[in-house]
C-alpha positions, 0 to 999 in steps of 0.5 A: 468232301463232305465226310471225309474219314465218317464212319457211316452204317448203312442198312439195306444197302444191297437196295437201290436207296440204301445202295445209293446212299452207300456209293454216294457217301463212300464218293464223299469220304465216307468209309462205308459199312454196307449191311444187309440180310442178303450178303451177296447184295451187300458184297456187289455195292461194296465191291462197286465202291472199292472198284472206284476207289473207296473205302468199304466192306459188306456186313450180313444184318438182320435189323429184327435181331439185337445180336446181329446188330451187337455183331455188326457194331463189333465188325465196325469197330474192328474195322474202322475204330468208331461210328459216326453216322447211322441209316436206318433204311430197313423197310417191309410192307405188305400192299393189302387193305386193314381187315386182309392184313394178318397179325403176322404181316402187321408185326413183320412190318414193325419189326423190320421197319420201327424196331429195327431202327430202335435197335440201330440207335441202341447199338450205335448211340454208345459210340457216337456219344464217345466222339460227342457227335453222331448222325442218325437218319431214318428213312420215312415215306408218305405214310409218314405224312399222310398215312391212309387206308390199306396196310396198317402195318406200313402205316403204324411203321412210318408213323412210329418213325416219326416219333422215335426220330424226335425221341432220339433227337431230343434225347441225344442233343446234349450229346451233339447228336442229330436224329432226322427223318426223310420221308421220299414220296414215289421212288421208283425202285424194286420196292414197288416195282419189283417182287421180293419177300419184304414188299410183295407186288403182283400186277395190282401193285407194281408200277409195271402196271401203266394204271399203277404209274400214272397213278403215282405219276399223276400225284407227284406235281412236279412231274416224275416219281423219285429216283435213290439218287434223289433220296441219297443226295438229300441223306448226304446232306444232312449227315453232312456239317451243311445240316449241322443244325437240323434235327428232330426233323422230317425232311420230304423228297416227294416232287410236292406228293404231300401238298 
């Protein structure tokens, strides 16, 4: 097992990408703290892990709130004694043009995706340092590679994660703590298909609209959208000792979309 007895804290783990990570990590022997702002969604994923013979428990976590991080970490230490892996998945987006995006929308995107990831690192690194080992994985996107017009908050969040990743990698390498950003392309999940509070989608933006789906598909040279499982498998590889010399890097899982 690639992650036997490792303790992983996975944010937004009630969603498609985080949930896939949680289940795959558990299959590979990790003890998984399934963290999400919606505790009911975290419980669903955690129960699936437990029913499959894995180790897990759900945590309510608002990544924007330092106190929430502190409480979550305390729960994990009580349950498992340490933290080895942090997966920062939480994100938000409001798909409007630059001039249409409000200050509150911009701040929400930055608070969830960038400041939330910063807080996660701040609250978990002390325990990784005690272990003289750890892995921090940040979820990027195509906007981390080629930010374009529209949603300046999302472009700023995802480009900001590149800097945060490199800063953490440089700061903590001496403790054998690695930090990597993994940037998916067009992933078929509710984030771009459904309509929810952190990623509103109407007919103009959802891939339920065949025109939007085709546009994203045509932007992917390998000929299919990515799945949450595609991303989870990459997170697993980078979290494992197979990637022990990878840090400060960006790994793209985009079917060639960034070419």
